[in-house]
C-alpha positions in Angstrom: -35.3 169.5 87.0 -38.8 170.2 85.7 -41.3 171.9 87.9 -45.0 172.3 87.6 -46.6 173.4 84.4 -46.8 177.2 83.7 -49.3 178.8 81.3 -48.9 181.9 79.1 -51.5 183.3 76.8 -50.3 184.6 73.4 -52.5 185.5 70.4 -55.6 184.3 72.2 -54.0 180.8 72.6 -52.8 179.2 75.8 -49.4 177.6 75.9 -48.2 175.3 78.6 -44.5 175.2 79.3 -42.1 173.9 82.0 -38.9 175.6 83.2 -36.0 173.3 82.9 -33.4 175.8 84.1 -34.2 179.3 85.4 -32.2 182.4 84.8 -29.7 183.7 87.4 -27.2 186.5 87.6 -24.5 184.0 86.4 -26.5 182.5 83.6 -28.7 184.8 81.6 -30.5 182.0 79.8 -33.8 180.2 80.3 -34.3 176.6 79.2 -38.0 175.6 78.8 -39.9 172.6 77.6 -42.8 173.6 75.3 -44.9 171.1 73.3 -42.4 168.3 74.1 -39.4 170.3 72.7 -36.6 171.9 74.6 -35.8 175.6 73.8 -33.1 177.8 75.2 -33.8 181.5 75.4 -30.9 183.9 75.9 -30.7 187.6 76.9 -29.0 189.5 74.1 -26.7 192.6 74.6 -29.7 194.8 73.8 -31.7 193.3 76.7 -34.0 191.3 74.4 -34.8 187.6 74.9 -34.2 185.5 71.8 -34.0 181.8 71.0 -30.6 180.3 71.0 -29.8 178.5 67.7 -33.4 178.2 66.5 -34.1 175.2 64.3 -35.3 176.1 60.8 -38.6 174.2 61.1 -39.6 174.9 64.6 -38.5 178.3 65.8 -40.7 180.2 68.2 -42.4 183.5 67.3 -40.7 186.6 68.9 -44.0 187.6 70.6 -44.2 184.2 72.3 -40.6 184.4 73.4 -41.3 187.8 74.9 -44.5 186.6 76.7 -42.7 183.5 78.2 -39.6 185.5 79.1 -41.7 188.2 80.9 -43.5 185.5 82.9 -40.3 183.7 83.8 -38.4 186.9 84.8 -41.3 188.0 87.0 -41.0 184.6 88.8 -37.1 184.6 88.9 -35.8 188.2 89.0 -32.3 188.6 87.7 
């Protein structure tokens, strides 16, 4: 279920994304829709968010992943 658009600013550029599935205590992953592509972010053992199975041509920058994960976890505390 896709909600309303959310915005995050990274490197002086605005990114609009949608949360497809929010994190919970059972599932420490976030599925988002960004630029028409679906990405899954997972929480690693070291408490860092990273992209699950990034594609070679369209992986997200680690700073953008951090900015999005911070915004999402503020909205959905786990």
